[in-house]
N, CA, C and O of each residue as an XYZ file, in Angstrom:
800
protein
N       8.768     17.920     28.882
C      10.106     18.495     29.080
C      10.191     19.686     28.218
O       9.670     19.731     27.104
N      10.896     20.707     28.783
C      11.183     21.894     28.099
C      12.594     22.388     28.502
O      12.842     22.678     29.672
N      13.484     22.477     27.546
C      14.800     22.990     27.747
C      15.044     24.146     26.846
O      14.797     24.058     25.643
N      15.554     25.303     27.424
C      15.746     26.511     26.757
C      17.242     26.933     26.963
O      17.687     27.118     28.096
N      17.998     27.078     25.845
C      19.448     27.440     25.938
C      19.892     27.869     24.576
O      19.264     27.514     23.578
N      20.958     28.625     24.508
C      21.576     29.043     23.287
C      20.734     29.564     22.173
O      21.039     29.407     20.991
N      19.564     30.250     22.623
C      18.661     30.802     21.681
C      17.667     29.905     20.934
O      17.040     30.294     19.949
N      17.561     28.653     21.479
C      16.605     27.692     21.033
C      15.827     27.116     22.220
O      16.230     27.260     23.375
N      14.698     26.457     21.908
C      13.979     25.833     22.928
C      13.630     24.403     22.405
O      13.283     24.239     21.235
N      13.725     23.396     23.272
C      13.412     22.061     23.036
C      12.227     21.683     23.896
O      12.251     21.906     25.106
N      11.128     21.083     23.267
C       9.921     20.680     23.877
C       9.559     19.268     23.520
O       9.715     18.856     22.371
N       9.058     18.488     24.528
C       8.574     17.207     24.297
C       7.673     17.154     23.066
O       6.817     18.020     22.887
N       7.852     16.187     22.254
C       6.954     15.910     21.129
C       5.654     15.456     21.625
O       5.624     14.615     22.523
N       4.521     15.959     21.100
C       3.204     15.553     21.471
C       2.391     15.071     20.275
O       2.820     15.309     19.146
N       1.311     14.445     20.435
C       0.545     13.907     19.381
C       0.237     14.936     18.241
O       0.266     14.579     17.064
N      -0.039     16.141     18.589
C      -0.442     17.154     17.593
C       0.839     17.460     16.735
O       0.653     18.000     15.645
N       1.983     17.195     17.084
C       3.209     17.389     16.366
C       3.304     16.348     15.174
O       3.942     16.659     14.167
N       2.730     15.220     15.268
C       2.970     14.086     14.387
C       2.872     14.348     12.947
O       3.738     13.922     12.183
N       1.860     15.029     12.533
C       1.573     15.248     11.103
C       2.684     16.167     10.558
O       3.222     15.928      9.477
N       3.001     17.169     11.285
C       4.116     18.065     10.932
C       5.456     17.304     10.747
O       6.188     17.472      9.771
N       5.705     16.470     11.749
C       7.009     15.677     11.709
C       6.929     14.689     10.544
O       7.925     14.500      9.846
N       5.772     14.050     10.310
C       5.658     13.044      9.254
C       5.905     13.745      7.866
O       6.571     13.179      6.999
N       5.375     14.939      7.684
C       5.595     15.664      6.375
C       7.063     16.032      6.268
O       7.656     15.913      5.197
N       7.617     16.448      7.298
C       9.044     16.752      7.199
C       9.813     15.514      6.876
O      10.683     15.529      6.005
N       9.511     14.439      7.562
C      10.350     13.186      7.450
C      10.124     12.559      6.035
O      10.935     11.746      5.592
N       9.088     12.915      5.374
C       8.817     12.337      4.016
C       9.499     13.236      2.947
O       9.545     12.848      1.780
N      10.009     14.384      3.306
C      10.704     15.209      2.309
C      11.948     14.425      1.860
O      12.634     13.797      2.666
N      12.219     14.483      0.521
C      13.370     13.831      0.010
C      14.601     14.368      0.530
O      15.553     13.609      0.709
N      14.687     15.661      0.804
C      15.983     16.240      1.348
C      16.240     15.906      2.735
O      17.316     16.200      3.257
N      15.260     15.273      3.398
C      15.407     14.711      4.837
C      15.627     13.233      4.715
O      16.580     12.707      5.291
N      14.826     12.576      4.022
C      14.854     11.119      3.996
C      16.091     10.586      3.388
O      16.414      9.425      3.638
N      16.854     11.367      2.568
C      18.066     10.829      1.847
C      19.141     10.578      2.995
O      20.056      9.789      2.757
N      19.079     11.142      4.087
C      20.037     10.886      5.145
C      19.544      9.970      6.239
O      20.185      9.810      7.278
N      18.363      9.355      5.982
C      17.806      8.441      6.914
C      17.897      7.005      6.446
O      17.889      6.768      5.238
N      17.982      6.062      7.317
C      18.136      4.678      6.928
C      16.813      4.098      6.487
O      16.808      3.180      5.668
N      15.668      4.595      6.996
C      14.410      4.220      6.533
C      13.875      5.248      5.595
O      13.573      6.362      6.023
N      13.739      4.925      4.321
C      13.448      6.002      3.348
C      12.133      5.788      2.623
O      11.881      6.487      1.642
N      11.293      4.882      3.037
C      10.057      4.626      2.428
C       9.067      5.776      2.932
O       9.298      6.364      3.988
N       8.050      6.052      2.207
C       7.008      6.923      2.553
C       6.301      6.543      3.801
O       5.785      5.427      3.866
N       6.231      7.360      4.783
C       5.567      7.058      6.068
C       4.176      7.562      5.996
O       3.945      8.708      5.610
N       3.186      6.691      6.378
C       1.795      6.930      6.344
C       1.391      7.551      7.700
O       2.155      7.453      8.660
N       0.235      8.173      7.795
C      -0.209      8.674      9.118
C      -0.338      7.503     10.153
O      -0.018      7.642     11.334
N      -0.815      6.376      9.639
C      -1.073      5.267     10.553
C       0.351      4.720     11.042
O       0.473      4.387     12.221
N       1.327      4.632     10.238
C       2.703      4.322     10.661
C       3.257      5.300     11.715
O       3.901      4.957     12.707
N       2.944      6.486     11.398
C       3.513      7.547     12.274
C       2.863      7.488     13.721
O       3.548      7.741     14.711
N       1.588      7.163     13.812
C       0.967      7.002     15.089
C       1.408      5.734     15.781
O       1.582      5.716     17.000
N       1.593      4.648     15.000
C       2.040      3.414     15.640
C       3.459      3.593     16.174
O       3.813      3.024     17.207
N       4.305      4.416     15.441
C       5.622      4.670     16.038
C       5.498      5.473     17.231
O       6.141      5.162     18.234
N       4.712      6.501     17.219
C       4.591      7.315     18.475
C       4.103      6.471     19.647
O       4.629      6.591     20.753
N       3.160      5.668     19.435
C       2.545      4.801     20.504
C       3.609      3.806     20.983
O       3.517      3.322     22.111
N       4.599      3.491     20.173
C       5.596      2.516     20.550
C       6.666      3.028     21.394
O       7.450      2.259     21.950
N       6.736      4.358     21.520
C       7.825      5.003     22.374
C       7.612      4.766     23.811
O       6.498      4.705     24.331
N       8.821      4.625     24.475
C       8.758      4.364     25.999
C       9.550      5.370     26.705
O       9.987      6.366     26.128
N       9.751      5.113     28.008
C      10.537      6.110     28.735
C      12.103      5.864     28.435
O      12.964      6.399     29.134
N      12.392      5.082     27.431
C      13.723      4.923     26.884
C      13.944      5.797     25.697
O      15.045      5.790     25.145
N      13.055      6.485     25.305
C      12.984      7.347     24.136
C      12.558      8.757     24.450
O      11.481      8.941     25.017
N      13.349      9.779     24.112
C      13.126     11.185     24.330
C      13.174     11.857     22.991
O      14.239     11.965     22.383
N      12.037     12.311     22.523
C      11.920     13.047     21.230
C      11.415     14.438     21.539
O      10.374     14.616     22.171
N      12.208     15.470     21.060
C      11.975     16.862     21.410
C      11.814     17.719     20.073
O      12.557     17.548     19.107
N      10.866     18.577     20.097
C      10.724     19.456     18.958
C      11.672     20.619     19.215
O      11.853     21.054     20.353
N      12.308     21.144     18.075
C      13.234     22.187     18.144
C      12.431     23.537     17.762
O      11.807     23.642     16.705
N      12.508     24.499     18.679
C      11.805     25.792     18.406
C      12.768     26.814     18.299
O      13.721     26.924     19.071
N      12.514     27.621     17.278
C      13.295     28.970     17.136
C      12.290     30.072     17.058
O      11.420     30.090     16.187
N      12.419     30.989     17.976
C      11.482     32.113     18.082
C      10.019     31.605     18.068
O       9.143     32.150     17.397
N       9.812     30.489     18.881
C       8.436     29.893     19.091
C       7.986     29.155     17.950
O       6.880     28.620     18.029
N       8.692     29.031     16.849
C       8.333     28.269     15.695
C       9.012     26.881     15.623
O      10.240     26.829     15.699
N       8.290     25.773     15.481
C       8.703     24.476     15.411
C       9.392     24.270     14.093
O       8.845     24.585     13.036
N      10.683     23.702     14.158
C      11.391     23.804     12.901
C      12.113     22.352     12.704
O      12.586     22.093     11.597
N      12.193     21.497     13.662
C      12.836     20.188     13.618
C      12.722     19.284     14.765
O      11.897     19.518     15.648
N      13.475     18.294     14.806
C      13.366     17.250     15.895
C      14.754     16.911     16.309
O      15.685     16.841     15.507
N      14.863     16.698     17.613
C      16.136     16.084     18.175
C      15.757     15.095     19.200
O      14.757     15.265     19.897
N      16.537     14.049     19.316
C      16.190     12.959     20.150
C      17.378     12.274     20.862
O      18.538     12.418     20.476
N      17.031     11.546     21.888
C      17.935     10.529     22.476
C      17.022      9.277     22.689
O      16.078      9.282     23.479
N      17.347      8.296     21.986
C      16.622      6.988     22.108
C      17.387      5.847     22.622
O      18.598      5.944     22.818
N      16.704      4.727     22.855
C      17.385      3.515     23.246
C      18.176      3.833     24.555
O      19.331      3.431     24.700
N      17.567      4.517     25.440
C      18.362      4.953     26.679
C      18.558      3.770     27.552
O      17.617      3.018     27.805
N      19.755      3.582     28.019
C      20.074      2.611     29.008
C      20.331      3.383     30.320
O      21.349      4.048     30.508
N      19.265      3.235     31.270
C      19.327      4.024     32.473
C      20.462      3.571     33.375
O      21.023      4.402     34.089
N      20.822      2.320     33.379
C      21.895      1.880     34.242
C      23.312      2.331     33.796
O      24.180      2.619     34.620
N      23.509      2.381     32.445
C      24.740      2.847     31.927
C      24.713      4.393     31.741
O      25.773      4.994     31.566
N      23.589      5.009     31.775
C      23.448      6.424     31.533
C      23.970      6.712     30.140
O      24.906      7.498     29.990
N      23.353      6.059     29.047
C      23.746      6.219     27.664
C      22.555      6.152     26.817
O      21.509      5.655     27.237
N      22.684      6.663     25.571
C      21.611      6.653     24.663
C      22.053      7.094     23.250
O      23.161      7.602     23.077
N      21.206      6.902     22.278
C      21.591      7.262     20.906
C      20.899      8.583     20.444
O      19.675      8.714     20.448
N      21.731      9.507     20.064
C      21.257     10.832     19.713
C      21.013     10.963     18.255
O      21.687     10.308     17.460
N      20.050     11.807     17.851
C      19.781     12.111     16.513
C      19.106     13.409     16.358
O      18.512     13.927     17.303
N      19.185     14.000     15.082
C      18.553     15.323     14.846
C      18.202     15.432     13.387
O      18.902     14.854     12.555
N      17.126     16.161     13.026
C      16.959     16.637     11.690
C      16.139     17.953     11.746
O      15.223     18.108     12.554
N      16.537     18.940     10.797
C      15.865     20.148     10.628
C      14.742     19.928      9.535
O      15.069     19.658      8.379
N      13.523     20.036      9.880
C      12.458     19.735      8.918
C      12.168     20.999      8.001
O      11.871     20.812      6.820
N      12.243     22.198      8.490
C      11.991     23.381      7.781
C      13.192     23.726      7.014
O      14.202     24.052      7.637
N      13.198     23.692      5.717
C      14.417     24.031      4.862
C      14.916     25.449      5.063
O      16.087     25.745      4.827
N      14.015     26.330      5.505
C      14.421     27.745      5.738
C      15.589     27.811      6.673
O      16.412     28.719      6.562
N      15.701     26.804      7.665
C      16.690     26.825      8.695
C      17.758     25.947      8.491
O      18.527     25.725      9.426
N      17.937     25.345      7.254
C      19.081     24.524      6.910
C      20.253     25.497      6.682
O      20.101     26.651      6.281
N      21.458     24.913      6.982
C      22.694     25.669      6.683
C      22.692     26.997      7.579
O      23.175     28.050      7.163
N      22.125     26.864      8.810
C      22.178     27.944      9.709
C      22.714     27.357     11.028
O      22.856     26.142     11.167
N      23.010     28.255     12.002
C      23.484     27.716     13.348
C      22.457     26.975     14.123
O      22.803     26.430     15.171
N      21.190     26.897     13.700
C      20.144     26.285     14.541
C      20.556     24.881     14.980
O      20.475     24.523     16.155
N      20.975     24.146     14.050
C      21.347     22.720     14.386
C      22.346     22.645     15.500
O      22.158     21.913     16.471
N      23.465     23.443     15.356
C      24.482     23.517     16.403
C      23.858     23.923     17.722
O      24.107     23.307     18.758
N      23.039     24.971     17.673
C      22.417     25.416     18.960
C      21.566     24.311     19.693
O      21.636     24.116     20.906
N      20.789     23.637     18.864
C      20.002     22.599     19.461
C      20.825     21.465     19.950
O      20.522     20.896     20.999
N      21.927     21.085     19.192
C      22.739     19.977     19.594
C      23.416     20.299     20.979
O      23.387     19.518     21.930
N      23.995     21.467     20.993
C      24.633     21.786     22.363
C      23.642     21.979     23.470
O      23.972     21.773     24.638
N      22.457     22.363     23.142
C      21.376     22.523     24.233
C      21.097     21.031     24.732
O      20.982     20.781     25.932
N      21.006     20.145     23.831
C      20.688     18.734     24.218
C      21.788     18.093     24.899
O      21.609     17.468     25.945
N      22.967     18.225     24.327
C      24.176     17.529     24.884
C      24.516     18.108     26.334
O      24.794     17.389     27.293
N      24.462     19.375     26.365
C      24.694     19.948     27.748
C      23.779     19.468     28.814
O      24.196     19.186     29.938
N      22.442     19.368     28.441
C      21.493     18.838     29.356
C      21.695     17.434     29.749
O      21.541     17.082     30.918
N      22.046     16.590     28.779
C      22.172     15.114     29.007
C      23.448     14.881     29.776
O      23.446     14.086     30.716
N      24.512     15.518     29.431
C      25.833     15.276     30.011
C      25.953     15.886     31.423
O      26.435     15.263     32.369
N      25.482     17.145     31.502
C      25.724     17.857     32.718
C      24.547     17.863     33.741
O      24.778     17.731     34.943
N      23.260     18.020     33.245
C      22.133     18.017     34.138
C      21.715     16.494     34.445
O      21.479     16.121     35.594
N      21.644     15.667     33.356
C      21.203     14.404     33.595
C      22.385     13.383     33.853
O      22.099     12.211     34.101
N      23.645     13.775     33.805
C      24.717     13.050     34.193
C      24.877     11.783     33.257
O      25.219     10.725     33.785
N      24.665     11.833     32.007
C      24.924     10.772     31.077
C      26.318     10.648     30.897
O      27.041     11.643     30.859
N      26.804      9.341     30.768
C      28.123      9.020     30.553
C      28.554      9.021     29.088
O      29.705      9.334     28.785
N      27.657      8.680     28.191
C      27.943      8.566     26.845
C      26.807      8.749     25.840
O      25.674      8.445     26.216
N      26.980      9.189     24.664
C      26.022      9.247     23.591
C      26.605      8.616     22.452
O      27.808      8.714     22.209
N      25.711      7.898     21.661
C      26.141      7.310     20.391
C      25.362      7.949     19.287
O      24.338      8.583     19.542
N      25.836      7.795     18.003
C      25.144      8.262     16.799
C      25.400      7.328     15.719
O      26.519      6.842     15.560
N      24.332      7.031     14.908
C      24.512      6.203     13.688
C      24.197      7.086     12.418
O      23.071      7.492     12.132
N      25.263      7.311     11.751
C      25.234      8.219     10.490
C      25.366      7.483      9.286
O      26.093      6.490      9.234
N      24.666      7.927      8.236
C      24.912      7.381      6.916
C      26.274      7.883      6.395
O      26.641      9.039      6.606
N      26.984      7.028      5.739
C      28.321      7.276      5.301
C      28.357      8.564      4.296
O      29.363      9.260      4.156
N      27.201      8.772      3.660
C      27.209      9.889      2.716
C      26.923     11.303      3.320
O      26.951     12.330      2.642
N      26.650     11.263      4.629
C      26.320     12.443      5.393
C      27.541     13.053      6.004
O      27.715     13.033      7.222
N      28.423     13.620      5.132
C      29.700     14.021      5.454
C      29.738     15.156      6.521
O      30.589     15.219      7.408
N      28.709     16.057      6.336
C      28.572     17.171      7.256
C      28.361     16.755      8.645
O      28.955     17.329      9.557
N      27.474     15.701      8.877
C      27.194     15.318     10.229
C      28.292     14.521     10.823
O      28.511     14.577     12.034
N      29.019     13.752      9.993
C      30.205     13.011     10.446
C      31.307     13.996     10.887
O      31.950     13.765     11.912
N      31.523     15.018     10.183
C      32.549     16.018     10.522
C      32.211     16.672     11.736
O      33.061     16.809     12.615
N      30.914     17.136     11.884
C      30.570     17.992     13.081
C      30.533     17.129     14.329
O      30.875     17.570     15.426
N      30.098     15.860     14.131
C      30.170     14.986     15.362
C      31.592     14.768     15.845
O      31.823     14.658     17.049
N      32.555     14.702     14.925
C      33.891     14.513     15.269
C      34.406     15.786     16.044
O      35.147     15.677     17.021
N      33.992     16.943     15.576
C      34.247     18.232     16.195
C      33.701     18.257     17.722
O      34.246     18.883     18.631
N      32.561     17.491     17.842
C      32.017     17.385     19.178
C      32.698     16.402     20.120
O      32.336     16.323     21.294
N      33.730     15.613     19.598
C      34.354     14.723     20.451
C      34.032     13.204     20.047
O      34.686     12.266     20.505
N      33.005     13.049     19.180
C      32.641     11.661     18.781
C      33.822     10.946     18.032
O      34.569     11.541     17.255
N      33.915      9.662     18.328
C      34.861      8.787     17.679
C      34.178      7.763     16.779
O      33.107      7.290     17.159
N      34.661      7.415     15.716
C      34.093      6.346     14.837
C      34.439      5.075     15.528
O      35.607      4.781     15.781
N      33.416      4.314     15.837
C      33.563      2.972     16.466
C      33.629      1.834     15.492
O      34.410      0.894     15.643
N      32.770      1.940     14.465
C      32.698      0.929     13.399
C      31.943      1.518     12.206
O      31.194      2.492     12.292
N      32.212      0.829     11.068
C      31.613      1.197      9.780
C      31.168     -0.036      9.138
O      31.998     -0.870      8.776
N      29.848     -0.217      8.964
C      29.338     -1.407      8.319
C      28.413     -0.934      7.177
O      27.446     -0.204      7.396
N      28.745     -1.374      5.965
C      28.035     -0.954      4.806
C      27.994      0.598      4.697
O      29.019      1.253      4.506
N      26.784      1.143      4.824
C      26.633      2.607      4.766
C      26.446      3.193      6.165
O      26.205      4.394      6.285
N      26.547      2.409      7.202
C      26.396      2.848      8.537
C      27.672      3.184      9.305
O      28.514      2.305      9.489
N      27.840      4.406      9.753
C      28.930      4.705     10.518
C      28.489      4.998     12.009
O      27.779      5.960     12.302
N      28.979      4.072     12.932
C      28.619      4.174     14.365
C      29.656      4.987     15.208
O      30.821      4.594     15.271
N      29.289      5.994     15.784
C      30.089      6.886     16.534
C      29.665      6.939     18.079
O      28.536      6.627     18.457
N      30.606      7.332     18.863
C      30.348      7.510     20.349
C      31.165      8.609     20.885
O      32.291      8.845     20.445
N      30.596      9.305     21.859
C      31.291     10.370     22.657
C      31.026     10.157     24.046
O      29.902      9.804     24.401
N      32.022     10.350     24.928
C      31.889     10.350     26.416
C      31.957     11.800     26.841
O      32.413     12.688     26.122
N      31.453     11.990     28.110
C      31.283     13.298     28.666
C      32.638     14.107     28.635
O      32.657     15.263     28.213
N      33.753     13.477     29.088
C      34.925     14.224     29.234
C      35.474     14.696     27.810
O      35.888     15.849     27.688
N      35.477     13.833     26.765
C      35.884     14.439     25.401
C      34.910     15.438     24.842
O      35.314     16.317     24.082
N      33.605     15.340     25.195
C      32.685     16.415     24.793
C      33.042     17.678     25.401
O      33.118     18.704     24.726
N      33.294     17.646     26.811
C      33.617     18.878     27.478
C      34.950     19.557     26.911
O      35.091     20.776     26.809
N      35.810     18.701     26.592
C      37.024     19.224     26.035
C      36.903     19.809     24.543
O      37.530     20.794     24.154
N      36.049     19.097     23.802
C      35.757     19.563     22.491
C      34.942     20.877     22.423
O      35.194     21.726     21.568
N      34.000     21.021     23.304
C      33.049     22.147     23.324
C      33.779     23.421     23.640
O      33.259     24.490     23.321
N      34.952     23.389     24.246
C      35.677     24.659     24.524
C      36.032     25.416     23.242
O      36.221     26.632     23.295
N      36.127     24.762     22.132
C      36.408     25.418     20.818
C      35.200     26.276     20.415
O      35.351     27.213     19.632
N      34.046     25.979     20.921
C      32.839     26.556     20.511
C      32.351     27.680     21.540
O      31.282     28.275     21.406
N      33.246     27.902     22.574
C      32.700     28.769     23.691
C      32.317     30.106     23.183
O      31.219     30.578     23.477
N      33.233     30.795     22.372
C      32.973     32.106     21.921
C      31.702     32.150     21.137
O      30.901     33.069     21.306
N      31.484     31.135     20.241
C      30.274     31.156     19.331
C      29.017     30.984     20.261
O      28.021     31.691     20.110
N      29.106     30.014     21.228
C      27.888     29.737     22.130
C      27.540     30.932     22.972
O      26.363     31.158     23.254
N      28.548     31.728     23.398
C      28.327     32.896     24.179
C      27.452     33.983     23.413
O      26.747     34.773     24.041
N      27.527     33.983     22.092
C      26.717     34.872     21.276
C      25.266     34.629     21.502
O      24.433     35.535     21.515
N      24.993     33.346     21.682
C      23.569     32.904     21.739
C      22.993     32.864     23.200
O      21.809     32.589     23.392
N      23.792     33.124     24.143
C      23.415     33.112     25.547
C      22.883     34.451     25.978
O      23.534     35.193     26.714
N      21.664     34.758     25.498
C      21.111     36.036     25.908
C      20.338     35.880     27.158
O      19.996     36.913     27.733
N      20.016     34.746     27.655
C      19.385     34.601     28.958
C      19.853     33.258     29.536
O      20.388     32.395     28.839
N      19.617     33.132     30.865
C      20.071     31.960     31.562
C      19.270     30.734     31.108
O      18.077     30.833     30.822
N      19.976     29.520     31.043
C      19.276     28.301     30.650
C      18.104     28.001     31.546
O      18.111     28.241     32.754
N      17.115     27.474     30.904
C      15.856     26.989     31.774
C      15.531     25.578     31.407
O      15.798     25.122     30.295
N      14.935     24.873     32.382
C      14.496     23.541     32.155
C      13.270     23.302     33.025
O      13.178     23.710     34.182
N      12.288     22.571     32.343
C      11.124     22.197     33.118
C      10.933     20.709     32.840
O      10.968     20.310     31.676
N      10.743     19.911     33.810
C      10.535     18.468     33.767
C       9.249     18.074     34.528
O       8.911     18.622     35.577
N       8.571     17.106     33.938
C       7.374     16.567     34.552
C       7.862     15.688     35.755
O       9.051     15.393     35.879
N       6.899     15.283     36.634
C       7.302     14.508     37.778
C       8.037     13.202     37.413
O       9.026     12.773     38.007
N       7.421     12.619     36.350
C       7.954     11.292     35.858
C       9.405     11.566     35.264
O      10.338     10.800     35.507
N       9.527     12.581     34.556
C      10.897     12.967     33.969
C      11.911     13.296     35.075
O      13.092     12.970     34.949
N      11.467     13.920     36.126
C      12.397     14.182     37.258
C      12.816     12.926     37.878
O      13.964     12.768     38.296
N      11.841     11.964     37.951
C      12.093     10.649     38.559
C      13.097      9.856     37.720
O      13.931      9.122     38.251
N      12.998     10.017     36.408
C      13.957      9.275     35.559
C      15.285     10.007     35.451
O      16.316      9.343     35.561
N      15.345     11.234     35.259
C      16.521     11.912     34.950
C      17.373     12.372     36.120
O      18.594     12.498     36.029
N      16.662     12.622     37.249
C      17.399     13.247     38.368
C      17.771     12.327     39.508
O      18.602     12.665     40.351
N      17.140     11.142     39.527
C      17.485     10.228     40.701
C      18.871      9.555     40.359
O      19.246      9.467     39.190
N      19.556      9.122     41.327
C      20.762      8.364     41.069
C      20.518      7.111     40.225
O      19.491      6.441     40.334
N      21.540      6.822     39.355
C      21.387      5.781     38.264
C      20.955      4.459     38.932
O      20.162      3.717     38.351
N      21.464      4.151     40.147
C      21.222      2.832     40.703
C      19.763      2.643     41.091
O      19.286      1.520     41.253
N      19.070      3.758     41.235
C      17.630      3.578     41.589
C      16.739      3.488     40.373
O      15.511      3.501     40.463
N      17.408      3.395     39.213
C      16.628      3.337     37.991
C      16.695      2.050     37.270
O      16.332      1.965     36.097
N      17.184      0.972     37.991
C      17.472     -0.263     37.340
C      16.257     -0.875     36.694
O      16.360     -1.693     35.779
N      15.005     -0.433     37.225
C      13.791     -1.082     36.705
C      13.231     -0.473     35.522
O      12.205     -0.931     35.020
N      13.854      0.564     35.024
C      13.390      1.392     33.870
C      13.912      0.722     32.592
O      13.664      1.213     31.491
């Protein structure tokens, strides 16, 4: 999968990305916002990658052809057209820049409008105030709070309404038309009517 929009590109994670992602993930400034905070070994990273299925979409975030982070939709329910979204910027150079926002809108536009998802959820640590605030600006609502976990959910219509506040900002990054490339299997999963995907 390759999705290009708002000045960033999202590409399917491949095996050669794993060591880069593992090094990012083990950084203290990344792991502090993750629920799993132990050091990840190369073996664990490969086991995790091998465990992914067609219910998990992990994409590398590219800025000017440089890989700088990861965005994902996992635990996809093809019947309900829903999944759990997540993101982290691994390269500290691009922290506190618009890149996260550009990547999130690229992903959410694709999943809600191209792939016709009905909802996305997010599980955020309670100390990650920036993520909670931005999610709420995107239309997410807090569904529950258990210990240090805040569970949030957004549906397509509230997202569409919320994103209008960002239209002027997003237009600044629209220097070219959006592009999308899907493999045959991805087209089968994402573009067929939901009732034909009950076996996924």
